[in-house]
N, C-alpha and C positions, 0 to 999 in steps of 0.2 A: 913887687910890681909897683911902679909909680901910677897913680890914678889920674890918667888923662883920658879924654874922650877917645883918642887914637888907640891907646893901649887897651881900653875897655872894649872897643870894637874888635880888636884882634882877639881878645879873650873870648868874645862871643863866637867868633869864627871857629876857634879850636875847642872850646868847652861847651858852647850852646849853639851848635850849628843850625838848629831849627829856628832859633831867634834870628841868627845872622841872615840866613837865606830868605826869610820872610821880610827882611828890611829893617829890623830893630837896630837902632843906632843911638849911641850916647852922644848928646849934643854938648852938655856941660856938666861939670861936677865941682863942687867946692865944699867947704866945711858945713854948710847948712842945707844945700839943695843939689839934687841930681835931676837932670832933665834928659829924657829919652824920647826919641821921635821914631815914628814909623809912618810910611806913606801907603795909602790904599793902592794896591796893585793887583794884577791878576793872581799872583801866587798866594796872596793872603786874603782873598775875598771869600765871601760866603755866597750862597745861591740868591741872596737878596740884594746883590750889587753893593755891598758895603764890607767893611773889614770884619773878618771872622773874630768872634769874641776871644778865642784862645790866643790870637796874635796880640790883641790888646792886653790880655793878661800877662803875656811874656814881657811886653814893654813895661807895663806897670810894675810887675815884680822886679824887673831889673833896675828900675828907678829906685826902689826901696832897698834892694839887695846890694847894689853897687855902693850906695851911701853907707850901708852897714859894713860891708867888706873893707872900705877905706878906713872907717873909724876903728875897726878891730885891728887892722894893720898898724895904724898910728898909736894904738894903745900898747903895742909891743908885748902882748900877752897871747897865750895860746887859748883862743876862744872859739868854740863851735857855734854855728848858727843853723837854724832850721825853721822853715815855715811850718806852723802847726795848725793854722786855720786861715781861711780865705773867704771873703765876701765881696760880691761885685754888684753894681747896679748900672743900668744902661738907660740913657735918656734921649739919645738921638743916633741916627745912623752915622757910623764913622766913615767919612769919605774925605779924600784929600790927605793932607799932612796932619797927623795927630801927635800932640806933645803931651807926654806924661811927666808930671813933676812931683817929686816928694821933697818937701821943705821942712823936715823934722830932724835935722841934724842935732839939735839940742836934746831932743828926747832920746836919741841914740847915745849921745854922750852920757846922759844921766844913767841909762840902763847899764852901759858898760862899766861905769864907775861903781855902781852899786854891786854888780857881779864881782868886780875885783875886790871891793871892800868886804863883802859878806861871804864870798865863795859860793853863793847860791845862784842857781839859774834864775834868769829874769825873762819875763814875757812882756811884750809891748806891741801895740798896733801901729803900723806905718801905713799911710794912705797915699795913693798916687791917683791923681785925677787926670783924665784924658780930655784935652781941649782941642777943638778943630781950628782951622785958620781964621774963622770968623769970631773966635773967642768963646764959642758955645761949648759947654761941657757935654761930652758924648758918653762918658763912662767914669766910674769911680771904683777903685779897688782898695779894699782894706786887707792887709796881710798881717796876721799875728805871728810875730817872730819870737823864737826862743833862743836865748844865748846862754852859754854855760862855760865857765872856766874849766879847761882841761887840766888834769893833774898828771 
C-alpha cells in the first residue's frame, strides 16, 4: 500500500471501521509527521457535549501507528508492531475539528534500524497531541510501541 491520506482513510474504512464511522481521517503523512483529524459530531460525543475520549484515542493512535506502518513498509523487512502501553491527559473539552499530530519520524527510523541491526525487539514512545481550531491543546496521548523483526 502506498501511504497517502486517501489510501489510509480507505484502510480505516475496511480495517478500523469504528475509527472511520466516528470521523477519524488522515490529513497528511510524510517521512517525519502524520496528522489525523476528527470533528466533534453527534456520533462521537460524550454526555458532556464534547468528543468522547476513546475517539480522541483512536485518532491519536492512528497518527502514531500510520507513521510506524509506513516506515516498516519502507524498510522492506518483516516487522511486527504492537502497542504495549498507553497514557493520556486531557486539558480542555474537545469541540470542533481536532488535529492529532505525531512528528517523530526520526525516532521511528532509529528504532527500526536498531531492530534490524541487532535482531532484538525495540520499545519506544510516540506522542500525538490533539489541538483544536484555536490552537489550544485538548489532549495528549503517549503510545509505547514494540517492534520486532519476524524470522
